[in-house]
N, C-alpha and C positions, 0 to 999 in steps of 0.2 A: 351616836358618833358613827363616823364612816370608817371602813377600814380601807387602807390603801394596799395595792397588790405591787410589791416591788419584785421585778423581774431579772434585776441584777445588770439590765443592760443600760448603758449610757444613753440618755435621751437625745435624740437627733433634732429635736425642735431648735431652731436659732443657729444652727451650725453652717447652714448654707452659705452664709455671708463670708465664711472662712475660706470657701474655693474662690470667691471673688477677689478677695484680697491681694493676689500676687497679680492680677489681672489690673486692678484699679492702680497699684503701686507702679506697674511698668508703664502705663499709660500717663501717670502723672511725670514720671521720669522722661518719657517721650515729649511731653508737651514743654518741659524745662528745656530741654536740649535743642528742640526745634526753635524756641524762642532764642537761646544763644546763637544759634546758627546765623541768624538774621542779623546779629550786630555786629557792627566792623569792630574789631579788636583794638585797632588804633585809635579810635573815638572814645578816649576816655574824658569824663566829665571833668571840667575844672571850674571851681568857682572864681578864678583869676580872670576869665574872659571877660572884656571890657572894664576892666578894674586897672589901676595903676601896677606896674611892676614892682615887685618888692624891693624893698631897700637893700642894698648889698654894696661892700666895697672889697674887692678880689685883688690880692697882689699880684704882680706880672708873673708870666712864666719865665724865669730864669734863663738868660741866654737868647731871648727873644727881643724883647724892649724893657723898657722900665716904667711903662704907664699903667698896666694893670686895666681894671675894668670895673667900672662902678655905675649905680643907677643914673648918675647925670649923665652918662654917655649916651643914654637912651632919648634924650630929650631934642626935639627938633627935626627929627628925621625918621622915614620910614626903615626899620632895620629888621633883621634875624637876629634871634639869640639861640645859638646852637650848643646844646650840652654834649660833649663827647669824652672820650677817654681813648688811650691808644692802645688799651686791652679790648677794646669793644670792637669784634668783628663788623657788626651791622654799621659802626662809623667809618668803617674803611669803605664798605659798599656804597654810602650815600657821599663820600667826600669828593668825588668827581662832580656832583650836582651843586656842592656848595661853592666848589671852584667855577663853575659855569656861571652861577649866580654873580658871584664877586667880579667876574668878567663883564658882565652885562650891566654892573654898576650898582648892584643891590648891596647895601652895607650889612657885613655879616660879621657878628661878634660872637665870642664863644665863651663858654665856662667849661674849663677841663676839671673834670669830675674824679675824684679820690684816685688820682694818679701820680706816678712818680714824674718829676719835672723832667728829667732826662730822657724818659721814654717819651713824654708828650712832645718834647722839641725834636726828637728823632722822628716821631710821627709826621710832624708837620715837615720837616725838611725832606724826609722821603717822598711824601704824598702831595705835597705843596701847602702853602699856607694862605688861604683864602680870608682869614679873619683880619678885620680892622684893629681889634682889641681881643686879648686873651685873658681872663683871670683865672687863677688856680683856686679850686676848690678842695682842698686837700682832705677835709674831713666831711665834706659832701653838705655842710650846712646850709650854704646859698642854694643847693638844690632842693632841699627840704622846703625852703620857703617858696622856691617856684613851683612846688608841687610835684617834682619829677619822680616817676615810678623806677625809670631806669633810662639807660642811653643806648641810643641816641634819642633826644627829645628836641623839637625845635620850636621857638615861639616866634610870632610875627607881632612887631610893636609898631604901633602908630606914631605919629609927631607929638602927641602929647605924653609919649611913654606908656600908653596904655595896652596890655595884652589883648590881641584881637582873634588870634588863632594858635592853637597848639596842635602840633604834630607829633605823634608818637611813633618810634620807630624810624628806619632809614628813610630819607626822602628818594623816590623814585622820580622815574622822569614822568610817568603818567600823573604823579602827585603836582608837579611843576605846573603840568597843562590844565588840570581840571580844578586845581584849589589855590596853590602859592601865586601863580603869575597873575590871575584875574583879582584876585585879593590884594597884591602888591600894587597892582595898576590902579586899582579903586582908591588905595590909601594913600597914592602918590598924588592924586588929583587935588 
């Protein structure tokens, strides 16, 4: 039988990797952050691209008109569907771009998201009303069907009523030139 000498000191064998742990953890976090910086935050995946727009039938905005907005309104024409709210600051930023598109002949519809009808009407009377149709989505159920994360979001719809593109956040002039106008022109052919 062999006797073992116990010196009372902890063994150091195998503890060297503990010094590398913070370095490895820091490197892993750095890689994840670097990959996240390369991604465009406004490009969120959507399972609805190239699929028919969801079925919906929204009541009209009181005081504007009595037509409302339904899925059937999307058939036969290239159009934009903009989800907005009067309380949404980025919606105010993009509003002049939507007005410009409407002046150019682009059909722009809207879903008013979780808004007070009086506030929504005041928003349009103050900033201008570029929308062919506006439907009220007071509870946000239609927005859920569209896969909306927040406002504003805008969808490009083709003549068959399919969603062809999704823009998250306010539309800026550069978005018009780089993405929206070329896509709208292609779909109009």
